[in-house]
C-alpha positions as CSV (number, residue, x, y, z in Angstrom):
1,M,117.5,100.9,202.8
2,K,116.7,101.7,206.5
3,L,119.6,104.2,206.6
4,E,118.2,106.0,203.6
5,K,114.8,106.2,205.1
6,K,116.2,107.6,208.4
7,K,118.1,110.3,206.4
8,H,114.9,111.0,204.5
9,R,112.9,111.4,207.7
10,K,115.7,113.7,209.1
11,R,115.5,116.0,206.0
12,Q,111.7,116.1,206.4
13,S,111.9,117.1,210.1
14,M,114.2,119.9,209.1
15,L,111.6,121.1,206.5
16,T,108.7,120.8,208.9
17,N,110.1,123.7,211.0
18,L,109.9,126.0,208.0
19,D,106.9,127.8,206.6
20,P,105.4,126.4,203.3
21,V,106.7,129.2,201.1
22,T,110.3,128.7,202.3
23,Q,109.9,125.0,201.9
24,A,108.8,125.4,198.3
25,F,111.5,127.9,197.6
26,L,114.3,125.6,198.9
27,A,112.9,122.6,197.0
28,S,112.8,124.6,193.8
29,L,116.4,125.8,194.4
30,F,117.3,122.1,194.5
31,T,115.6,121.4,191.2
32,W,117.3,124.4,189.6
33,G,120.6,123.3,191.0
34,V,120.2,119.8,189.5
35,T,119.5,121.5,186.1
36,A,122.7,123.5,186.5
37,L,124.6,120.3,187.5
38,G,123.4,118.6,184.3
39,A,124.4,121.6,182.2
40,A,127.8,121.5,183.9
41,V,128.5,118.1,182.3
42,V,129.4,120.2,179.2
43,F,132.7,121.1,180.8
44,V,133.9,117.5,180.9
45,S,132.0,115.9,178.0
46,P,133.4,115.2,174.5
47,S,131.0,117.7,172.9
48,S,132.4,117.3,169.5
49,N,131.4,113.6,169.4
50,R,128.1,113.3,167.5
51,A,127.3,109.8,168.9
52,F,127.7,111.1,172.4
53,L,125.3,113.9,171.7
54,D,122.7,111.6,170.1
55,C,123.0,109.3,173.1
56,S,122.4,112.1,175.5
57,L,119.4,113.3,173.5
58,G,118.0,109.7,173.5
59,F,118.5,109.4,177.2
60,S,116.8,112.7,177.8
61,S,113.9,111.7,175.6
62,G,113.4,108.5,177.7
63,V,113.5,110.5,180.9
64,M,111.1,113.1,179.7
65,L,108.6,110.6,178.5
66,A,108.7,108.7,181.8
67,A,108.5,112.0,183.8
68,S,105.5,113.1,181.7
69,F,103.6,110.1,182.9
70,W,104.6,109.4,186.5
71,S,105.4,113.0,187.7
72,L,102.9,114.9,185.7
73,L,100.0,113.0,184.1
74,V,99.3,110.6,187.0
75,P,99.2,113.3,189.7
76,A,97.1,115.4,187.4
77,I,94.6,112.6,186.9
78,E,94.5,111.8,190.7
79,I,93.9,115.5,191.6
80,S,91.4,115.9,188.8
81,E,89.4,112.8,189.9
82,H,89.2,114.3,193.4
83,Q,88.0,117.6,192.1
84,M,85.7,116.5,189.2
85,G,85.0,112.8,189.5
86,K,84.0,111.2,186.2
87,L,84.9,114.4,184.4
88,A,88.5,114.2,185.4
89,F,89.6,113.8,181.8
90,V,88.4,117.3,180.9
91,P,91.0,119.4,182.7
92,V,93.8,116.9,182.1
93,G,93.0,116.5,178.4
94,F,92.6,120.3,177.9
95,G,95.9,121.1,179.7
96,F,97.7,118.3,177.7
97,A,96.4,119.6,174.4
98,L,97.2,123.2,175.3
99,G,100.8,122.3,176.2
100,A,101.3,120.5,172.9
101,L,99.7,123.5,171.1
102,F,101.9,125.9,172.9
103,V,105.1,124.2,171.7
104,H,103.7,123.8,168.2
105,L,103.0,127.6,168.0
106,S,106.4,128.2,169.4
107,D,107.7,126.0,166.6
108,R,105.8,128.1,164.0
109,V,107.2,131.3,165.4
110,T,110.8,130.1,165.3
111,Q,110.3,128.8,161.7
112,R,109.5,132.4,160.6
113,Y,113.2,133.2,161.3
114,N,114.4,130.3,159.1
115,S,114.4,132.7,156.1
116,S,116.5,135.3,157.9
117,D,120.0,135.5,159.2
118,Q,119.1,135.7,162.8
119,F,120.4,132.2,163.7
120,I,123.4,131.8,165.9
121,P,126.2,130.7,163.4
122,L,128.0,127.5,163.8
123,S,131.7,127.6,164.2
124,D,133.8,126.9,161.1
125,E,135.4,123.9,162.7
126,M,132.1,122.3,163.6
127,S,130.8,123.1,160.1
128,R,133.7,121.2,158.5
129,N,133.7,118.2,160.9
130,N,131.0,116.4,162.7
131,Y,127.9,118.3,161.6
132,D,128.7,118.6,157.9
133,D,126.4,116.0,156.5
134,G,124.3,117.6,153.8
135,G,122.9,114.2,152.9
136,S,120.9,113.8,156.0
137,S,117.1,113.6,156.0
138,T,117.0,116.9,157.8
139,A,118.8,118.7,155.0
140,L,116.7,117.0,152.3
141,R,113.5,118.0,154.0
142,Q,114.4,121.7,154.5
143,R,113.9,124.0,151.5
144,F,114.2,127.8,151.2
145,K,110.9,129.5,150.6
146,K,112.3,132.2,148.4
147,S,114.1,131.2,145.2
148,P,117.4,133.0,144.6
149,N,117.7,135.5,141.8
150,L,119.2,133.6,138.9
151,N,119.5,136.6,136.5
152,G,123.0,136.7,135.1
153,V,124.2,133.7,137.1
154,A,125.9,130.8,135.3
155,A,124.5,127.3,135.6
156,S,127.7,126.1,137.1
157,E,127.5,128.8,139.8
158,V,124.0,127.7,140.7
159,A,125.0,124.1,140.9
160,I,127.9,125.0,143.3
161,G,125.5,127.0,145.4
162,V,123.0,124.2,145.9
163,G,125.4,122.3,148.2
164,A,126.1,125.3,150.3
165,E,122.4,126.1,150.5
166,Q,121.6,122.7,151.7
167,K,124.4,122.8,154.2
168,H,123.3,126.2,155.6
169,S,119.7,124.9,155.6
170,H,120.6,121.9,157.7
171,Q,122.6,124.0,160.2
172,K,119.6,126.3,160.6
173,V,117.2,123.4,161.1
174,S,119.5,121.9,163.8
175,W,119.7,125.2,165.6
176,H,115.9,125.7,165.2
177,R,115.3,122.3,166.9
178,I,117.7,123.1,169.8
179,W,116.0,126.5,170.3
180,L,112.6,124.7,170.3
181,L,114.0,122.3,172.9
182,I,115.1,125.3,175.1
183,I,111.6,126.8,174.8
184,A,109.9,123.6,175.6
185,I,112.0,122.7,178.7
186,T,111.7,126.3,180.0
187,A,107.9,126.2,179.4
188,H,107.4,122.9,181.3
189,N,109.7,124.0,184.1
190,F,107.3,126.8,185.0
191,P,104.3,124.6,185.7
192,E,106.6,122.1,187.4
193,G,107.7,124.9,189.7
194,L,104.1,125.7,190.3
195,A,103.5,122.1,191.2
196,V,106.3,122.1,193.7
197,G,104.9,125.3,195.3
198,V,101.4,124.1,195.4
199,A,102.5,120.7,196.8
200,F,104.4,122.3,199.7
201,G,101.8,125.0,200.2
202,G,99.0,122.5,200.4
203,A,100.8,119.9,202.5
204,G,98.5,118.7,205.3
205,K,95.4,120.3,203.8
206,S,94.1,117.0,202.5
207,A,94.9,113.3,202.6
208,S,96.3,113.3,199.1
209,V,98.8,116.1,199.7
210,S,101.6,115.6,202.3
211,L,105.0,116.9,203.0
212,E,106.5,113.5,202.0
213,K,104.7,113.5,198.7
214,A,105.8,117.1,198.1
215,S,109.4,116.2,198.8
216,N,109.1,113.2,196.5
217,L,107.7,115.4,193.8
218,A,110.6,117.8,194.1
219,L,113.1,115.0,194.1
220,S,111.6,113.4,191.0
221,I,111.5,116.8,189.1
222,G,115.2,117.3,190.1
223,L,116.1,113.9,188.8
224,Q,114.6,114.6,185.4
225,N,116.2,118.1,185.3
226,F,119.7,116.7,185.2
227,P,119.5,115.3,181.7
228,E,117.4,118.3,180.6
229,G,120.3,120.6,181.5
230,M,122.5,118.3,179.5
231,A,120.0,118.3,176.6
232,V,120.3,122.1,176.3
233,A,124.0,122.5,177.0
234,L,125.6,119.7,175.0
235,P,124.1,120.5,171.6
236,L,125.1,124.2,171.9
237,A,128.6,123.2,172.8
238,A,128.7,120.7,169.9
239,F,127.6,123.4,167.5
240,G,130.8,125.3,168.4
241,H,129.7,127.7,171.1
242,P,131.8,128.4,174.2
243,K,131.1,125.9,176.9
244,W,130.5,128.6,179.5
245,K,127.7,130.0,177.2
246,A,126.3,126.5,176.7
247,F,126.3,126.0,180.5
248,L,124.6,129.4,180.9
249,Y,121.7,128.5,178.6
250,G,121.4,125.1,180.1
251,Q,121.0,126.2,183.7
252,M,118.7,129.2,182.6
253,S,116.0,126.7,181.6
254,G,115.5,125.9,185.3
255,M,115.7,129.4,186.6
256,V,111.9,129.8,186.3
257,E,111.2,127.1,188.9
258,P,112.0,129.1,192.1
259,M,109.9,132.0,190.9
260,A,107.0,129.6,189.9
261,A,107.3,127.8,193.2
262,L,107.0,131.0,195.2
263,I,103.8,131.9,193.2
264,G,102.3,128.4,193.7
265,A,103.0,128.3,197.4
266,S,101.7,131.9,197.9
267,L,98.5,131.3,195.9
268,V,97.9,127.7,196.9
269,L,94.2,128.1,197.4
270,T,93.7,129.4,193.9
271,M,96.4,127.3,192.2
272,E,95.2,124.1,193.7
273,M,92.2,124.1,191.3
274,L,94.5,124.9,188.4
275,L,97.2,122.3,189.3
276,P,95.7,119.5,187.0
277,Y,95.8,122.0,184.1
278,A,99.4,123.0,184.9
279,L,100.7,119.4,185.3
280,S,99.0,118.2,182.1
281,F,100.2,121.3,180.2
282,A,103.8,120.4,181.1
283,A,103.3,116.8,180.0
284,G,101.8,117.9,176.7
285,A,104.7,120.2,176.1
286,M,107.3,117.6,177.0
287,I,105.8,114.8,174.9
288,F,105.3,117.0,171.9
289,V,108.9,118.2,171.8
290,V,110.3,114.7,172.4
291,F,108.5,113.3,169.2
292,D,108.7,116.5,167.2
293,S,112.3,117.6,167.9
294,I,114.5,115.5,170.1
295,I,114.0,112.1,168.5
296,P,114.2,113.5,164.9
297,E,117.4,115.4,165.7
298,A,119.0,112.4,167.4
299,N,118.2,110.2,164.4
300,S,119.4,112.6,161.7
301,H,123.0,111.5,161.8
302,G,122.8,107.7,161.5
303,N,122.7,106.9,165.2
304,G,119.0,106.0,165.4
305,K,119.5,102.5,167.0
306,L,121.9,104.0,169.6
307,C,119.4,106.8,170.4
308,S,116.6,104.3,170.8
309,L,118.7,102.2,173.2
310,F,119.5,105.1,175.4
311,S,115.9,106.2,175.3
312,V,114.9,102.9,176.9
313,I,117.8,103.3,179.4
314,G,116.6,106.8,180.3
315,F,113.0,105.6,180.7
316,L,114.0,102.7,182.9
317,N,116.3,104.9,184.9
318,Y,113.5,107.3,185.8
319,F,111.1,104.4,186.5
320,G,113.7,102.9,188.9
321,N,114.1,106.1,190.7
322,I,110.4,106.6,191.1
323,S,109.9,103.0,192.3
324,Q,112.6,103.5,195.0
325,Q,110.7,106.5,196.3
326,Q,107.6,104.5,197.1
327,P,107.1,103.7,200.8
């Protein structure tokens, strides 16, 4: 423990000699790198194993829920209390609701494409094997809005087409959920990048903001970014896409953080007032997508208990990491 604290102080002394913008940029490069590291798991993971995928989604949901509280909502409330006193709930509640609304509207936009053919097709092998389960609750819930033209079509042909329609519908819903996950993770990475930038830019300007706390924030965000990179890359690979493409999409979800950190550090005087909104916005987006997309997708193939178990493991893992960072 003492050795770890000495190493931590040494890293902090190295950062102290740099200007705040450079500090924020380097910290955000770290968080992006951890996202890419999580996405790189796709090269060694058994992506065709549905149980492994559901476990990874469950683990990610637990981490995202824990991160939403300890790394986003708690700091947002503390900063808001310092700024607004008894009205601290107003910016936090507004930002939280706005984040959830943003993901919901993104969901509605992507649903408009469900009736078109603009979905990335699943590979034939994956359609035949692990993801071919037309009897899942997802397939039963999804219906085409437009009825097919039945003029001149035999009843037997219509009956044969129903199974294919449900199968295609389930495939589109699964891709829709993964696309929504990509949007949500990218959306919450931007305010998190802002948070890193503002934390380093404002270090030393008040008692509640220090270089140590800024470093801990960057570390905690990096820890949660690892399973988030996995959560994007693994489903794409499991749906039959090349692993290099799945890795590319996975690491891209964290690319916005360095840019956001530069903006936050450069405009720290302005962004410091908006930080509670940004942090709670990220929390709202994360929590909404966990309950609306990740958990339903992980439970759609009969691995619900396993998903719940790994959700608890992910939550406890993040809680343990946060506890170790406390002085």
